[in-house]
C-alpha positions in Angstrom: 1.4 -0.9 -1.2 1.6 2.8 0.1 -0.7 3.1 2.6 -1.7 6.5 4.6 -3.5 6.0 7.8 -5.0 9.6 9.0 -6.6 9.2 12.3 -6.2 11.5 15.6 -6.7 8.5 18.1 -3.0 7.7 18.2 -3.5 4.3 19.7 -5.7 3.6 17.1 -3.5 4.8 14.0 -0.7 3.1 15.5 -2.6 -0.3 15.8 -3.8 0.0 12.1 -0.4 0.7 11.0 1.2 -2.2 12.7 -1.4 -4.7 11.5 -0.9 -3.3 7.9 2.7 -3.5 8.0 2.5 -6.9 9.0 0.5 -7.8 5.7 3.2 -6.4 3.9 2.2 -2.9 3.2 4.4 0.1 4.0 2.4 2.7 6.2 2.6 6.2 7.4 0.6 7.9 9.4 -0.7 11.6 10.2 -3.2 12.7 13.2 -4.9 15.5 11.9 -5.7 17.0 8.5 -3.1 19.4 7.4 -0.3 16.5 8.6 -2.2 14.3 6.0 -2.6 16.9 2.8 1.3 17.7 3.5 2.0 14.0 3.4 -0.3 13.1 0.1 1.3 16.0 -1.6 4.8 14.3 -1.5 4.1 10.6 -1.6 2.1 8.7 -4.2 -0.2 6.6 -2.1 -2.6 3.7 -3.0 -4.8 3.9 -0.4 -5.8 6.6 2.4 -7.3 5.4 5.7 -9.3 8.5 6.4 -10.8 9.2 9.7 -13.9 11.6 9.0 -13.8 13.6 12.2 -10.3 15.3 12.3 -8.4 18.3 13.8 -7.3 21.1 12.2 -8.4 20.2 8.6 -11.7 17.8 8.5 -11.7 14.6 7.1 -14.1 15.7 4.4 -12.0 18.7 3.0 -9.0 16.1 2.9 -11.2 13.7 0.9 -12.1 16.7 -1.5 -8.5 17.9 -2.0 -7.5 14.3 -3.0 -10.4 14.1 -5.4 -9.7 17.5 -6.9 -6.1 16.6 -7.0 -7.0 13.7 -9.4 -4.9 11.2 -6.9 -5.2 7.6 -8.1 -5.1 6.8 -4.1 -8.5 5.2 -2.9 -10.1 6.4 0.1 -11.3 4.3 2.9 -13.3 6.5 5.2 -13.8 5.6 8.7 -16.0 7.2 11.2 -18.0 6.4 14.4 -21.0 7.1 13.0 -22.6 4.2 10.9 -25.9 5.9 9.8 -27.0 5.3 6.1 -26.8 9.0 5.6 -23.4 9.3 6.9 -22.1 6.5 4.3 -23.8 8.3 1.8 -22.3 11.4 2.5 -18.8 9.9 2.7 -19.2 8.4 -0.8 -20.8 11.2 -2.4 -17.4 13.2 -1.3 -15.3 10.7 -3.1 -14.5 8.1 -0.8 -14.3 4.6 -2.3 -15.2 2.8 0.5 -16.7 3.4 4.1 -16.1 1.7 7.3 -18.0 2.4 10.7 -16.0 2.2 14.4 -15.5 -0.2 15.9 -14.4 -2.1 13.4 -12.4 -5.6 12.9 -8.8 -5.5 11.7 -9.2 -8.6 9.6 -12.1 -6.6 7.5 -10.3 -3.4 7.4 -6.8 -5.2 6.0 -9.1 -7.2 3.2 -11.0 -3.5 2.1 -7.5 -1.9 2.1 -6.4 -4.9 -0.2 -9.2 -4.4 -2.3 -8.8 -0.8 -2.6 -5.3 -1.2 -3.4 -5.7 -3.4 -6.6 -7.8 -0.5 -8.1 -5.3 1.9 -7.3 -3.7 1.6 -10.4 -4.7 -0.1 -13.6 -6.5 -2.8 -12.2 -4.1 -6.1 -11.5 -5.4 -9.3 -11.0 -5.8 -11.3 -7.6 -3.1 -13.4 -8.3 -0.1 -12.2 -9.9 2.0 -14.3 -12.3 5.0 -14.0 -14.5 8.3 -16.5 -15.0 7.2 -19.2 -13.2 6.3 -16.9 -10.2 2.9 -17.1 -8.6 2.3 -14.4 -6.0 -1.0 -14.3 -4.0 -1.6 -10.9 -2.1 -4.6 -12.1 0.1 -2.9 -15.2 1.3 0.5 -13.8 1.4 1.9 -17.0 -0.4 5.0 -16.9 -3.2 5.4 -19.8 -5.5 8.2 -20.8 -8.2 7.1 -23.7 -10.3 5.1 -25.0 -7.4 7.5 -24.9 -5.0 6.8 -22.6 -2.0 8.9 -19.6 -1.3 9.0 -18.1 2.2 9.7 -14.2 2.2 10.3 -11.6 4.5 7.5 -8.7 4.4 9.6 -6.6 2.5 11.0 -9.3 0.1 7.4 -9.9 -0.6 6.4 -6.3 -1.5 9.4 -5.7 -3.6 8.4 -8.6 -5.6 4.8 -7.8 -5.8 5.5 -4.4 -7.0 8.1 -6.1 -9.9 5.4 -8.5 -10.9 2.6 -5.5 -10.8 5.1 -4.1 -13.5 4.4 -7.0 -15.6 8.1 -6.8 -17.5 8.8 -2.9 -17.0 11.6 -1.7 -15.2 10.8 -0.6 -11.5 13.0 1.8 -10.4 14.7 1.7 -6.8 13.2 4.9 -6.2 9.7 3.3 -6.7 10.7 0.2 -4.9 11.7 2.2 -1.7 8.6 4.6 -2.0 6.1 1.2 -2.4 7.8 -1.0 0.2 9.1 1.1 3.1 7.7 4.2 4.8 8.6 8.0 5.1 11.3 6.8 7.7 13.3 5.0 5.2 16.7 6.6 4.4 17.6 6.3 0.8 21.0 6.1 0.9 21.4 2.8 3.2 21.1 0.5 0.0 18.1 -1.5 1.7 16.3 -2.0 -1.9 19.9 -3.6 -3.2 20.4 -5.8 -0.3 16.4 -6.6 -0.4 17.0 -7.6 -4.1 19.8 -9.9 -3.3 17.8 -11.8 -0.4 14.8 -12.3 -2.9 17.2 -13.8 -5.6 18.8 -16.1 -3.4 15.3 -17.6 -2.0 13.4 -17.5 -5.4 16.4 -19.5 -6.8 18.2 -20.5 -10.1 17.8 -19.6 -13.1 17.7 -15.8 -11.6 14.8 -14.1 -12.9 15.3 -10.5 -11.1 17.3 -8.5 -14.0 19.2 -5.3 -13.0 19.0 -2.6 -15.5 22.0 -0.6 -14.9 21.2 3.0 -14.0 17.3 2.3 -14.0 16.1 -0.1 -11.8 14.9 -4.1 -11.7 12.5 -5.9 -13.7 11.1 -9.6 -14.4 11.3 -10.2 -17.6 
């Protein structure tokens, strides 16, 4: 999934981003509300982790902008205030979930995963197709009951292909969902990851290249 972390405490933002990258997500960061709105305008995020007390543009206003734009991104609002009134206010602005600081990273990751499944047409908790079973929560992949060890990027690409349910997924889409904003679109990194993924999944090949369009698991 593509995640945006909006947090003005840079050490905390980097820590959240690192934890989520280890969970196979592509993560961008912003440290104020203005930068967050700029990134949201150009990237298709599945989940936005949004600190409420932000400089330049308040987190509440960022949330309002997201809702007004009819974005499909789900919002997990963070705040140092854990009172019921604060949670109600955040949710009434359009946030999908609310987490008070301090929090456990494992809980935040679980909430991000749950929200991500609702950011598009609802995906099942475990993805299955063509003999492949992918469990995002456990980060496990099997082909015909054989465990397949994958790197984070390979796992993210395979998950995106399985979510497409047989439809073609463009290289641009895979790059957007499995890599962050610093990825170079001209490096051929998607093609290389697909080659490695095919080798690990074994024969017969199931990841099909559709010339001029992208890839699919038929």
